[in-house]
N, C-alpha and C positions, 0 to 999 in steps of 0.2 A: 613185488608187481611182476604177474605174467601175461605176457603180452599171447591174444588172440586173434584169428580171423575168423569172422562170420559170414557165412554165406548165404544168399538167397536167391530167386529166382523170380522176374515179372515178366508181365506179358509185352512191355514197349518202352522204348528208350526213352520217353517223357517221365513213364511212371521211375523206372530207375534214378535218373538223374534226379526228381524231385525227393526222393527220399533219400540217396545220396548228400545232396545240398542238406537237409534236413538234418542229417547225424551228423555230417561234420560243423554246420554253423550252430548246433546244440552243445557241441562239445563232447559229442558221447563216443567218436569216434575219430582218428587222428588222418586218415583216407580213408576213400573209398573209391573201388574199381569196378569198370562197367565194362562186359564183352558179350558180345552176341555169339548167342548156342542155337542149338538144335535139340528140343527136347523130346524124348519119347516114354509115356507113361499112361497108366490106367486111370479113365476116371468114367464113374459109373460104370463099372465094369466092362468099358469098351479102351481099346488101345489108341492114344493120341499120337500127336506126332505135330509139334507147332514151333516157329520160331520163337526166343525166348530170351531175356538179357538176364545174365547172371550178376548179382549184386555182391562182391567181395570186398568186407568193410574190414578195417585193421583196430585193434582198442583192446583194454587190459580186462584181464576175468573179471575183475572186481565192476566193472560197468555191464558183465554181459546182459544181468537184467532189464537194465533201460535200453539197453541196444535192442534187445528181443520186444521189448514195451512198443517202446518206437516204432518198430518194423512192424507190428501186429496193427498198431493203430493208422498206420498209412498205408498197407499193402492192401489190394483190391483184391486178391485171390482169400477163397473160404479156409 
């Protein structure tokens, strides 16, 4: 069993909490941590600067596919 951390970002604390709670409740991750960050990125050719929330979840490598699918289903970003 290999332990891994999976990281994603979301636009709001509420969204981060909803994804974290769902992943923990479903037993896909052992722990989820949320931290506020500031992100710089390109979107549609323009430089963006936005507050975001980093969601770091701890799981096992064998569960990665399920964790990724759940995050994609719950996540608001394209």
